[in-house]
N, C-alpha and C positions, 0 to 999 in steps of 0.2 A: 485481746478481741477473739470474739467467742467463735469458735466452729463457723466456716459458712454450712454448710450441709444445714445442719441445724437452722439455718436463716433460709434454706432454699426450703429447706420442709416444712419451717412454718408458712412459706406462702406460695404452696404447690407450685415448687417450676424449676426443674432444673436446668442451671447455665448450660448452652454448648460452651460455650465462650466463656470463661472464669474469670478473664484476664475484666469484661463488661464489671462482673458481679462487684472485683473488687474495688476497679475504679467510683464507683457508686457510692463507694463506700469513706472515698478520702477526702478529710474538710481540707479547704485551701489551709489553714496552718501550718501541717506538715510542712508544705512547699517552705516556708517561711521561714524553718528552722531545718528543712535535710536537704542538700545540695544533689542527692543518688541523683542521676542521670533516668528518667524512663515513670517520673511516679507523676500522676500526674493528676490533676484535684475529680471533683464531680461538674465543675462546673458545667460543665458541656451537655449534664449527662442532664444535669436539673433543667437548665433552658430547655433541652427535648421532650425531658418528662413532663415542663410544668402545660407546652401545650396538648401533649398526646392524654393524659388522665383534664385534662380541657375537654378532649375530647370526646373521652368515654363520656364523661357523668353528663355533657351535651348530647348525649345521642338517648341516653337513662333517662334523660325530661325532658326529651321530648317527645320519647314511647307515650313514659308514662303519665306525662301530663297533655294529650292528645287537644287539650280547652287552655291552655295557659296561651297571654302572648308573649310576645314577643323580650317585651320589658320583667316580664314576671320569668320567663326562664331566665334571662340572663344573672337575674338579679341571686337568683335559688343557686344558679353556675357557680357562681361564685363564693357567693356561702359556704356550699361545698367543695370547693376545692384554692381555698383560701389557708394561710400559713395553723389558723389555731388546727381547721377541719384535721389537715394533712397531719400536723402536733401529737395533735390524739391517736390515729392513725397509729405512727412513727410508736409512740412512746408503746402501747397498747403488743406491736409484736418484738417493742424492746428495742429499735433499730440501732438506739445508744451504742447499745453493749459492743457494738459490729463496727461500728462509727472506726475511722483511724484519724485522729486526731494530734494537735501540736500537745508540745507540754504545759504553753502556756494556758491553751484552752478546755487544759483536761483541766489544773489547775482551780481554772474559774464555775466547773461548773458544763462545762460542752458535753458534753453529753445529755445530760438532757432541757439543754435551751432548746424550747418549740420552734426557732428556728432552724437549730441545726436538724431535728428533728425532720422537721418539714422542710427542708434541701435535701437531704437524704432520702426519702421516697421521691422527690421526685427524680432523683437524680437514678432509686432502682425503675421508676416506671422505666425513664428511656432507655436504662440499661435493658429492663424486657427488653423492648418493645424492640432497640435492635438483632436482641441477638433470635426476637421468635417470634415477633410482623406487633402490628397491634391485635389481632385477633387472641394469642395470649398475654401482650396485657390490658386484656380489656376482664382477659377471669382474674388475673393478678388484682384488681384494681377491685370488682365486685367482690369476691373473696374478704380483701384487707377493708372496704367500705361493708359487707354482709348485711346483714338484712334489715341494717341499723337507715341505708341508704334511703329508701323511702320513707320511711322516720321522722330522718332528717333534713331533706326537702319535703315532707309534709309539715313539719316544727319550721320552715325556714319562710315555705310559703303562710298558712298562720300569723308567724310575725308582723312579716308584708300588708297580708290586707288587712290586720287589727293597726297598726301601723298606720299603713294609706288613710282606713278609715278617722282614724281620730285628728290624722294631720286636715282632713277634710274636713271636720265637726269645725274642729278650731277655728279655723281657718273662715269660714261659718258662723260663731262665735255661738257654732250652737251646743255645745256644753263637752262634758268628754261618757265615750259610752260606754255600756253597762250590758257583759253577754248573764246571760242566762240559759243549763238546760234545761228543758221541760219537758221531754219524753225519750225513753231509746227503748225501743225494739228491735226484737229477734231474738236469737239464741247467745246465748253466753261467750261463746266463744265467733260470734257474728253480727255484734250489736250495731242496733242504729243510729242513733242520738241526734235529737232536732233543740233548737238552738234560739236563741230571739240573743236580738240586740235593741238596744231603749238608751233612750238617753229625756231624765228625770221621768222615767216610767214610759215616759208614749213609748210607745216599737215601732222600732225602724224598718224592721225584714225580721223574717226568718232563715233557718238555714241548718241540711243536716251533714252528716258526715259517721263513716263505721269509729270519727274515736269523736271526744269533744271538745278537742283542743278542732281537728276540721270539721265540725256541725260548726262553732264558734266563729271558724273562718271561712265558712260557706256564707254565713250569716254576713258577715264583716262584706263582703265580695259581693252583695246583694245590698245589704246598704249603698254602698259605692255608687253603685249600677244607679238605685233609686235616689238618691243625694246631685247623683249626676244630671239629670234632667228636669230641675229643678233650681 
């Protein structure tokens, strides 16, 4: 297992109680092969960390998307704290190198399994929360999500709006929506795109955004509102 000092440096948090960090990295497979008293798996910290990161991301989305309804916020949060996303974040900080796992799990590639990585990261969030409180847990979470949090959220929002529009148009037998970027304004570092969404070359709605995807998502959202009135 790699030096825990390096892990603390990576997440930019120094544990006062190092035992919490060590417990966060113990996979349950260790207990199946080791009867040493005092060894505890990270499952309880995983349970706590799941709630902690869920709260942190929920608050960020609430502030980031002031016009988003409850249903959309719930879907976005689910996508941002799901196993795939957490596994990706854990892999990026090489969390698998720090996990304490059983020999059998090691042999089966346990250090790279998305489930193990995601659970380990949740346990890490739980450990930071117990050691330093929600403020420190939030700092660590936002550091690991990085500048991609907004991008991940908006990409998920785009997918939601566009998929909802497609479901709506299919239910009305209208056909499949198509998107087109019609203009780009503003400086290179802060462009503003305008998109159109159409069906069979008939314009449904337009939308604007700071990226092409966000412009398309806005167009889809506006189209949904228009179709809902008919």
